[in-house]
Backbone as ProteinMPNN parsed JSONL, in Angstrom:
{"seq_chain_A": "MVHGFPLLELCFSLFLFLIGRGALLPWKIIQLPHGELAAPTNDINTTVALALLTSVAYFYAGLSKKGLGYFGKYIQPTPILLPINILEDFTKPLSLSFRLFGNILADELVVVVLVSLVPLVVPIPVMFLGLFTSGIQALIFATLAAAYIGESMEGHH", "coords_chain_A": {"N_chain_A": [[23.534, -32.824, -24.523], [24.921, -34.945, -27.351], [27.749, -35.103, -29.153], [25.64, -33.337, -31.579], [23.139, -33.929, -30.897], [20.558, -34.585, -29.103], [20.407, -36.911, -26.883], [19.349, -37.544, -24.092], [17.377, -35.935, -24.176], [15.484, -36.728, -25.713], [15.044, -39.441, -24.535], [14.166, -39.378, -22.807], [12.511, -38.079, -23.049], [10.825, -39.856, -24.031], [10.896, -41.785, -22.064], [9.052, -40.495, -19.893], [6.531, -40.255, -21.689], [5.672, -42.395, -22.06], [5.414, -43.513, -19.416], [3.873, -41.925, -18.217], [1.252, -41.775, -19.887], [0.554, -43.999, -19.602], [0.967, -46.022, -17.87], [0.159, -44.265, -15.002], [-3.192, -44.402, -14.754], [-5.007, -47.219, -14.733], [-6.338, -47.091, -17.566], [-8.799, -48.632, -19.346], [-10.444, -49.192, -17.23], [-12.691, -47.02, -17.626], [-15.233, -46.389, -18.679], [-16.678, -45.178, -21.103], [-19.303, -44.1, -22.501], [-20.19, -44.103, -25.76], [-17.581, -46.609, -26.515], [-14.632, -47.099, -25.729], [-11.691, -46.273, -23.612], [-9.192, -46.265, -23.651], [-5.101, -47.14, -22.64], [-2.4, -45.082, -24.562], [-0.987, -46.567, -26.044], [-1.928, -49.104, -25.781], [-2.553, -49.695, -28.46], [-1.042, -50.887, -31.259], [-0.302, -48.989, -32.77], [0.567, -46.977, -32.573], [2.963, -47.739, -31.212], [4.759, -48.541, -33.018], [5.135, -46.485, -34.197], [6.386, -44.991, -31.585], [8.925, -46.792, -31.802], [9.676, -46.251, -34.204], [9.682, -43.424, -34.791], [12.213, -44.036, -32.707], [13.936, -45.644, -34.47], [15.048, -43.895, -36.134], [15.889, -41.674, -34.788], [18.295, -43.739, -34.067], [19.557, -44.454, -36.403], [20.228, -41.358, -37.729], [21.744, -40.02, -35.592], [23.484, -42.149, -36.146], [24.477, -41.256, -38.412], [25.001, -38.081, -38.482], [26.896, -38.08, -36.949], [29.728, -40.207, -37.977], [29.144, -39.656, -40.919], [28.601, -40.634, -44.473], [30.495, -43.134, -43.704], [28.971, -44.496, -41.523], [27.698, -46.46, -42.932], [29.531, -48.679, -43.322], [29.406, -50.388, -41.004], [27.288, -52.419, -41.985], [29.374, -54.259, -43.869], [30.682, -55.079, -41.932], [31.915, -57.896, -39.282], [32.733, -59.14, -41.854], [31.917, -58.943, -45.026], [30.001, -61.134, -46.034], [27.849, -61.599, -43.882], [26.38, -58.885, -44.344], [23.474, -59.155, -45.368], [22.425, -60.196, -42.985], [22.892, -58.302, -41.357], [21.63, -56.053, -41.762], [18.522, -56.778, -41.9], [18.725, -56.733, -39.068], [18.528, -54.04, -38.625], [15.766, -53.804, -39.256], [14.998, -55.542, -37.118], [14.967, -54.431, -34.846], [12.375, -52.273, -34.584], [10.554, -53.061, -34.502], [11.011, -55.224, -32.261], [11.228, -53.745, -30.636], [8.952, -52.482, -30.604], [6.534, -54.752, -30.36], [7.054, -55.653, -28.157], [6.56, -53.63, -26.155], [4.098, -53.544, -26.822], [2.602, -55.451, -26.812], [2.998, -56.164, -23.682], [2.142, -54.245, -21.781], [-1.214, -53.793, -23.047], [-1.267, -56.705, -21.82], [-1.842, -56.251, -19.74], [-3.354, -54.117, -18.791], [-5.714, -56.087, -20.262], [-5.994, -57.508, -17.465], [-6.918, -56.792, -15.835], [-9.129, -55.796, -16.679], [-10.503, -57.665, -16.649], [-10.216, -58.768, -13.895], [-11.76, -56.292, -12.769], [-14.696, -57.086, -13.77], [-15.421, -59.778, -13.491], [-14.516, -59.472, -10.04], [-15.82, -56.91, -8.952], [-14.807, -54.89, -6.483], [-12.57, -55.051, -4.524], [-10.669, -56.99, -4.75], [-9.015, -56.446, -7.432], [-7.272, -53.514, -7.334], [-4.657, -54.407, -6.103], [-3.307, -56.057, -8.431], [-4.003, -53.539, -9.725], [-2.438, -51.703, -9.005], [0.438, -53.452, -8.944], [0.392, -53.397, -11.853], [0.881, -50.581, -12.329], [3.517, -51.094, -11.34], [4.581, -52.477, -13.42], [4.277, -51.298, -15.703], [6.145, -48.928, -15.193], [8.264, -50.055, -15.063], [8.203, -51.289, -17.73], [8.219, -49.276, -19.405], [11.108, -48.068, -18.792], [12.854, -49.883, -19.899], [12.178, -49.254, -22.572], [13.052, -46.969, -22.686], [15.751, -47.147, -22.106], [16.223, -49.482, -24.284], [16.707, -47.369, -26.271], [17.813, -45.898, -25.762], [20.422, -47.228, -26.324], [20.824, -48.259, -28.121], [20.506, -45.743, -30.035], [22.974, -44.885, -28.696], [24.842, -47.081, -29.493], [24.915, -46.906, -32.39], [26.395, -44.475, -32.549], [28.709, -45.262, -31.759], [32.506, -46.285, -32.613], [33.027, -48.909, -34.235], [34.215, -52.351, -32.593]], "CA_chain_A": [[23.909, -33.546, -26.633], [25.908, -36.155, -27.336], [27.819, -34.164, -30.95], [24.434, -32.023, -31.982], [21.991, -35.008, -30.797], [19.599, -34.923, -27.86], [19.712, -38.485, -26.911], [18.969, -37.407, -23.142], [15.862, -35.458, -24.468], [14.488, -37.728, -26.958], [14.578, -40.747, -24.201], [13.91, -39.256, -21.068], [10.489, -37.287, -23.603], [10.407, -41.426, -24.388], [9.956, -42.515, -20.76], [8.021, -39.874, -19.626], [4.902, -40.323, -22.44], [5.284, -44.178, -21.61], [5.12, -43.739, -18.112], [2.614, -40.714, -17.831], [-0.424, -42.284, -20.393], [0.505, -45.627, -20.287], [0.713, -46.417, -16.116], [-0.777, -43.785, -14.067], [-4.388, -44.707, -14.4], [-5.824, -48.414, -15.694], [-7.59, -46.183, -18.71], [-9.631, -49.35, -19.219], [-11.613, -49.336, -16.255], [-13.104, -46.09, -17.255], [-16.485, -46.44, -19.149], [-17.58, -43.934, -21.956], [-20.804, -43.83, -24.035], [-19.555, -44.511, -26.828], [-17.087, -46.753, -26.266], [-13.549, -47.24, -24.104], [-10.819, -45.879, -23.238], [-7.257, -47.091, -22.793], [-3.814, -46.615, -23.045], [-1.971, -45.006, -25.678], [0.071, -47.406, -25.635], [-2.697, -50.059, -25.951], [-2.86, -49.128, -29.692], [0.202, -51.046, -31.668], [0.22, -47.69, -34.351], [1.256, -45.881, -31.298], [3.819, -48.769, -30.067], [5.376, -49.033, -33.672], [5.365, -45.147, -34.179], [7.589, -44.907, -31.363], [9.512, -47.107, -32.382], [10.194, -46.057, -35.626], [11.179, -42.541, -33.575], [14.299, -44.579, -32.611], [14.706, -46.478, -35.58], [15.354, -42.887, -36.986], [16.824, -41.674, -34.372], [19.748, -43.789, -34.202], [20.317, -43.668, -38.235], [20.051, -39.987, -37.637], [22.854, -39.994, -34.514], [25.286, -42.592, -36.636], [25.206, -40.713, -39.858], [25.374, -37.145, -37.591], [28.02, -38.812, -35.767], [29.773, -40.597, -38.786], [28.861, -39.47, -41.881], [28.491, -42.26, -44.872], [30.882, -44.556, -43.108], [28.068, -45.018, -40.719], [27.36, -47.771, -43.996], [30.268, -49.447, -43.053], [29.294, -51.194, -40.099], [26.681, -53.189, -42.329], [29.454, -55.315, -43.492], [31.638, -55.506, -40.48], [33.373, -57.814, -39.253], [33.347, -59.871, -43.609], [30.205, -58.616, -46.188], [28.979, -62.042, -45.531], [26.834, -60.953, -42.908], [25.914, -57.833, -44.952], [22.174, -59.362, -45.019], [21.713, -60.0, -41.173], [23.206, -56.691, -40.241], [20.617, -55.35, -42.113], [17.79, -57.592, -41.151], [19.201, -55.925, -37.431], [17.838, -52.91, -37.921], [14.385, -54.331, -39.093], [14.301, -56.393, -35.938], [14.784, -53.607, -33.184], [11.403, -51.429, -33.732], [9.591, -54.446, -34.299], [10.661, -55.844, -31.407], [10.95, -52.444, -29.392], [6.827, -52.12, -29.89], [5.872, -55.761, -29.725], [7.486, -55.749, -26.537], [6.11, -52.387, -25.081], [2.148, -53.753, -26.712], [2.194, -56.893, -25.542], [3.608, -56.438, -21.839], [0.779, -53.211, -21.708], [-2.333, -54.926, -23.685], [-1.92, -58.304, -21.134], [-1.574, -56.01, -18.211], [-4.657, -53.53, -18.73], [-6.525, -57.094, -19.674], [-6.003, -58.447, -16.403], [-7.301, -55.775, -15.23], [-10.175, -55.374, -17.406], [-11.239, -58.88, -16.278], [-10.832, -58.653, -12.518], [-12.868, -55.461, -12.767], [-15.453, -57.53, -13.822], [-15.574, -60.641, -12.132], [-14.209, -59.524, -8.652], [-15.272, -55.646, -8.972], [-14.404, -53.783, -5.633], [-11.679, -54.033, -3.808], [-9.633, -57.388, -5.213], [-8.41, -55.666, -9.019], [-6.256, -52.608, -6.657], [-3.47, -55.234, -6.172], [-3.004, -55.518, -9.751], [-3.433, -52.187, -10.66], [-0.171, -51.457, -8.463], [1.141, -54.158, -10.624], [-0.238, -52.836, -13.063], [1.605, -49.661, -12.04], [5.133, -51.022, -10.985], [5.051, -53.406, -14.539], [4.322, -50.334, -16.693], [6.898, -48.293, -15.182], [9.327, -50.815, -15.595], [8.365, -51.209, -19.314], [9.141, -47.566, -19.922], [12.501, -47.93, -18.558], [12.992, -50.555, -20.432], [11.975, -49.103, -23.928], [13.627, -45.437, -23.018], [17.179, -48.064, -21.881], [17.021, -49.557, -25.314], [16.275, -46.623, -26.951], [19.413, -45.104, -25.585], [20.755, -48.31, -26.177], [20.663, -48.448, -29.569], [21.361, -44.522, -30.521], [24.186, -44.916, -28.54], [25.58, -48.024, -30.174], [24.468, -46.33, -33.504], [27.404, -43.612, -32.18], [30.194, -45.887, -31.514], [33.041, -47.208, -33.433], [33.327, -51.311, -34.501], [35.809, -52.651, -32.011]], "C_chain_A": [[24.691, -33.83, -26.489], [26.253, -35.367, -29.849], [26.424, -33.76, -31.63], [23.218, -33.417, -32.006], [21.663, -34.93, -29.515], [19.347, -35.821, -27.633], [19.864, -38.045, -25.84], [18.315, -37.007, -23.41], [15.039, -36.514, -25.019], [14.203, -38.845, -25.269], [14.021, -40.875, -22.761], [12.045, -38.448, -21.566], [9.902, -39.16, -23.417], [9.366, -41.733, -22.944], [8.622, -41.272, -20.05], [6.319, -39.652, -20.017], [4.773, -41.596, -21.829], [4.615, -44.252, -19.904], [3.771, -42.599, -17.941], [1.207, -40.826, -18.35], [-0.106, -43.412, -19.992], [0.104, -46.774, -18.762], [0.173, -45.536, -15.221], [-2.167, -44.759, -13.832], [-4.133, -46.048, -15.48], [-6.763, -47.722, -17.382], [-8.976, -47.791, -19.042], [-11.129, -49.768, -18.474], [-12.446, -48.73, -16.442], [-14.284, -46.17, -18.581], [-17.135, -45.389, -19.953], [-18.321, -44.196, -22.694], [-21.145, -44.803, -24.933], [-17.649, -45.251, -26.902], [-16.012, -46.906, -25.393], [-12.386, -46.222, -24.464], [-9.726, -45.784, -22.904], [-6.462, -46.451, -23.03], [-3.571, -46.247, -24.177], [-1.772, -45.942, -26.144], [-0.4, -49.401, -26.372], [-3.072, -50.258, -27.128], [-1.26, -49.944, -30.885], [0.181, -49.922, -32.569], [0.569, -47.187, -33.041], [2.489, -46.049, -30.504], [4.936, -48.697, -31.319], [5.557, -47.482, -34.459], [6.365, -44.472, -33.21], [8.825, -45.259, -31.059], [10.56, -46.65, -33.816], [10.73, -44.929, -35.499], [12.035, -42.881, -33.548], [14.661, -44.422, -33.872], [15.542, -44.667, -36.19], [15.979, -41.634, -36.581], [18.097, -41.621, -34.54], [19.858, -43.592, -35.904], [20.816, -42.468, -37.87], [21.474, -39.719, -36.888], [24.017, -40.79, -35.639], [25.511, -41.329, -37.912], [25.509, -39.555, -39.736], [26.677, -37.198, -37.697], [29.497, -39.354, -36.995], [30.555, -40.586, -40.186], [27.923, -40.445, -43.046], [29.039, -43.32, -44.376], [30.519, -45.007, -42.15], [27.369, -46.697, -41.401], [28.101, -48.835, -43.2], [29.968, -50.515, -41.971], [28.09, -52.783, -40.384], [27.705, -54.172, -42.8], [30.736, -55.252, -42.941], [31.202, -56.71, -39.594], [33.763, -58.617, -40.67], [31.465, -59.304, -43.579], [29.144, -59.715, -46.642], [27.297, -62.279, -44.357], [25.617, -59.31, -42.977], [24.193, -58.286, -44.952], [21.631, -59.572, -43.573], [22.047, -59.02, -40.881], [21.687, -55.68, -41.006], [19.575, -55.78, -41.191], [17.94, -56.938, -39.726], [18.157, -55.367, -37.6], [16.611, -53.134, -38.416], [13.907, -54.564, -37.439], [13.505, -55.167, -34.74], [13.155, -53.158, -33.449], [10.463, -52.428, -34.182], [9.632, -55.177, -32.701], [10.873, -54.892, -29.825], [9.398, -52.186, -29.187], [6.094, -53.234, -30.179], [6.047, -56.452, -27.94], [6.363, -55.775, -25.545], [4.274, -52.765, -25.707], [2.412, -54.237, -26.191], [1.696, -56.495, -24.276], [2.015, -55.423, -21.795], [-0.224, -53.807, -21.589], [-2.507, -55.941, -22.231], [-2.112, -57.524, -20.079], [-3.062, -55.153, -17.361], [-5.577, -55.224, -19.19], [-6.991, -57.711, -18.263], [-7.052, -57.512, -15.809], [-8.632, -55.676, -15.671], [-11.013, -56.584, -16.615], [-11.368, -58.746, -14.868], [-11.585, -58.046, -11.881], [-14.281, -56.266, -12.696], [-15.941, -58.98, -13.119], [-15.947, -60.326, -10.872], [-14.512, -57.312, -8.448], [-15.018, -54.213, -7.928], [-12.979, -53.6, -4.896], [-10.102, -55.581, -4.026], [-8.666, -57.033, -6.695], [-7.052, -54.58, -7.823], [-4.735, -53.44, -6.587], [-2.671, -55.026, -6.886], [-2.949, -54.903, -10.053], [-2.247, -51.835, -10.268], [0.311, -51.783, -9.243], [1.309, -53.976, -11.772], [1.451, -51.732, -13.456], [3.245, -49.454, -12.544], [5.705, -51.93, -12.708], [4.884, -52.415, -16.054], [5.387, -49.513, -16.416], [8.172, -49.003, -15.923], [9.328, -51.738, -17.354], [9.017, -49.875, -20.084], [10.339, -47.149, -19.384], [12.637, -49.025, -19.161], [13.155, -50.088, -21.931], [13.065, -47.984, -24.077], [15.048, -45.969, -22.616], [17.879, -48.54, -23.195], [17.234, -49.049, -26.413], [17.767, -46.117, -26.826], [20.617, -46.119, -25.809], [21.97, -48.503, -27.946], [21.173, -46.522, -30.816], [22.836, -44.298, -29.874], [25.463, -46.116, -29.29], [25.775, -47.235, -31.954], [26.17, -45.211, -33.818], [28.759, -43.957, -32.403], [30.754, -46.156, -32.628], [33.0, -48.582, -33.987], [34.811, -51.22, -34.077], [35.632, -54.141, -32.736]], "O_chain_A": [[25.477, -33.351, -25.672], [25.641, -35.263, -30.912], [26.495, -34.296, -32.735], [22.59, -33.761, -33.007], [22.541, -35.226, -28.704], [18.2, -36.171, -27.91], [21.054, -37.744, -25.93], [17.51, -37.723, -22.813], [13.981, -36.967, -24.582], [13.022, -38.936, -24.936], [13.652, -41.76, -21.989], [10.996, -38.315, -20.936], [8.888, -39.562, -22.845], [8.164, -41.849, -22.707], [7.432, -41.525, -19.862], [5.359, -39.236, -19.368], [3.807, -41.857, -21.112], [3.657, -44.868, -19.439], [2.728, -42.942, -17.383], [0.214, -40.346, -17.805], [-1.124, -44.071, -20.202], [-0.617, -47.763, -18.628], [-0.488, -46.166, -14.395], [-2.245, -45.64, -12.976], [-3.472, -46.085, -16.518], [-7.749, -48.197, -17.946], [-10.148, -47.516, -18.783], [-12.203, -50.276, -18.798], [-13.452, -49.114, -15.844], [-13.74, -45.866, -19.642], [-18.086, -44.758, -19.492], [-17.932, -44.617, -23.784], [-21.893, -45.779, -24.989], [-16.684, -44.569, -27.248], [-16.31, -46.867, -24.199], [-12.301, -45.534, -25.481], [-9.308, -45.232, -21.886], [-6.597, -45.336, -23.534], [-4.226, -46.767, -25.08], [-2.656, -46.293, -26.925], [0.198, -50.308, -26.952], [-4.019, -51.041, -27.203], [-0.436, -49.077, -31.174], [1.052, -50.144, -33.409], [1.742, -47.532, -33.184], [3.016, -45.318, -29.665], [6.096, -48.774, -30.912], [6.27, -47.527, -35.461], [7.113, -43.587, -33.624], [9.663, -44.632, -30.411], [11.74, -46.766, -34.144], [11.909, -44.791, -35.825], [12.946, -42.367, -34.196], [15.365, -43.555, -34.39], [16.696, -44.659, -36.619], [16.452, -40.767, -37.315], [18.877, -40.72, -34.848], [20.247, -42.555, -36.442], [22.027, -42.485, -37.646], [22.357, -39.203, -37.574], [25.099, -40.292, -35.949], [26.541, -40.705, -38.168], [26.325, -39.225, -40.597], [27.434, -36.514, -38.386], [30.484, -38.665, -36.737], [31.637, -41.02, -40.581], [26.831, -40.926, -42.743], [28.46, -44.405, -44.427], [31.214, -45.842, -41.571], [26.84, -47.637, -40.809], [27.532, -49.708, -42.543], [30.411, -51.636, -42.226], [27.945, -53.755, -39.642], [27.382, -55.28, -42.37], [31.769, -55.389, -43.595], [30.078, -56.59, -39.107], [34.965, -58.831, -40.825], [30.491, -59.264, -42.828], [28.07, -59.591, -47.23], [26.237, -62.903, -44.296], [24.71, -58.86, -42.277], [23.57, -57.429, -44.325], [20.556, -59.146, -43.15], [21.452, -58.582, -39.896], [21.026, -54.77, -40.504], [19.524, -55.412, -40.017], [16.838, -56.589, -39.305], [17.066, -55.692, -37.131], [15.934, -52.325, -37.783], [12.987, -54.081, -36.779], [12.423, -55.014, -34.173], [12.424, -53.617, -32.571], [9.296, -52.107, -33.96], [8.645, -55.573, -32.081], [10.758, -55.144, -28.626], [8.774, -51.851, -28.18], [4.894, -52.997, -30.319], [5.519, -57.195, -27.113], [5.721, -56.539, -24.825], [3.319, -52.296, -25.088], [2.625, -53.962, -25.009], [0.545, -56.45, -23.841], [0.917, -55.979, -21.782], [-0.532, -54.375, -20.542], [-3.574, -56.0, -21.619], [-2.69, -58.156, -19.194], [-3.594, -55.28, -16.258], [-6.211, -55.601, -18.205], [-8.069, -58.254, -18.019], [-8.078, -57.976, -15.311], [-9.396, -55.4, -14.745], [-12.08, -56.354, -16.045], [-12.512, -58.603, -14.437], [-12.15, -58.437, -10.86], [-14.976, -56.142, -11.688], [-16.821, -59.047, -12.261], [-17.048, -60.571, -10.38], [-13.667, -56.555, -7.97], [-15.011, -53.026, -8.254], [-12.378, -52.546, -4.689], [-8.943, -55.404, -3.649], [-7.547, -57.538, -6.781], [-5.957, -55.109, -7.63], [-3.751, -52.906, -7.1], [-1.663, -54.335, -6.74], [-2.04, -54.776, -10.874], [-1.229, -51.678, -10.942], [0.719, -51.127, -10.201], [2.19, -54.319, -12.561], [2.433, -51.862, -14.188], [3.9, -48.698, -13.262], [6.878, -51.992, -13.078], [5.27, -52.742, -17.176], [5.871, -49.139, -17.484], [8.815, -48.678, -16.92], [10.152, -52.487, -17.879], [9.884, -49.641, -20.926], [10.667, -45.965, -19.459], [12.171, -49.614, -18.186], [14.155, -50.462, -22.545], [13.807, -47.869, -25.053], [15.834, -45.042, -22.809], [19.06, -48.408, -23.517], [17.716, -49.614, -27.395], [18.622, -46.01, -27.705], [21.745, -45.775, -25.457], [23.083, -48.718, -28.425], [21.836, -46.345, -31.837], [23.715, -43.647, -30.439], [26.657, -45.901, -29.501], [26.879, -47.152, -32.492], [26.842, -45.177, -34.849], [29.665, -43.34, -32.962], [30.08, -46.312, -33.646], [32.592, -49.063, -32.93], [35.844, -50.69, -34.486], [36.545, -54.965, -32.686]]}, "name": "protein", "num_of_chains": 1, "seq": "MVHGFPLLELCFSLFLFLIGRGALLPWKIIQLPHGELAAPTNDINTTVALALLTSVAYFYAGLSKKGLGYFGKYIQPTPILLPINILEDFTKPLSLSFRLFGNILADELVVVVLVSLVPLVVPIPVMFLGLFTSGIQALIFATLAAAYIGESMEGHH"}
């Protein structure tokens, strides 16, 4: 816990959720009678929710460490940069969610296309590559979440 904020626990939970739900199995190859089964991160709403959770976490961490002085970072190094610094806080969750969504969706679509074209042996190496890329995406998301939260708690240099 960093000054009352469970940074390690949050980032590790995000990593476990992403690696466990999105990477262990290419969910789209499982056929259901009514619809399809897909990884939760294949839905933009899930990735946006995870990114917004990260945003709330870094605002909470910054405010709990610095109080209302946290908002002083928006006018550093000069007040002219206020709109850009505010825009940065909106683009962080947008970037996190679109990066995760796009990479997981692309991986699942490649597997589905290969399974439909050549159903037996050829998709297996691509599935292992998908496991690797999904693991990398989970690591990137958790690392960026930790970096954003750590940045909100440090002082300006």
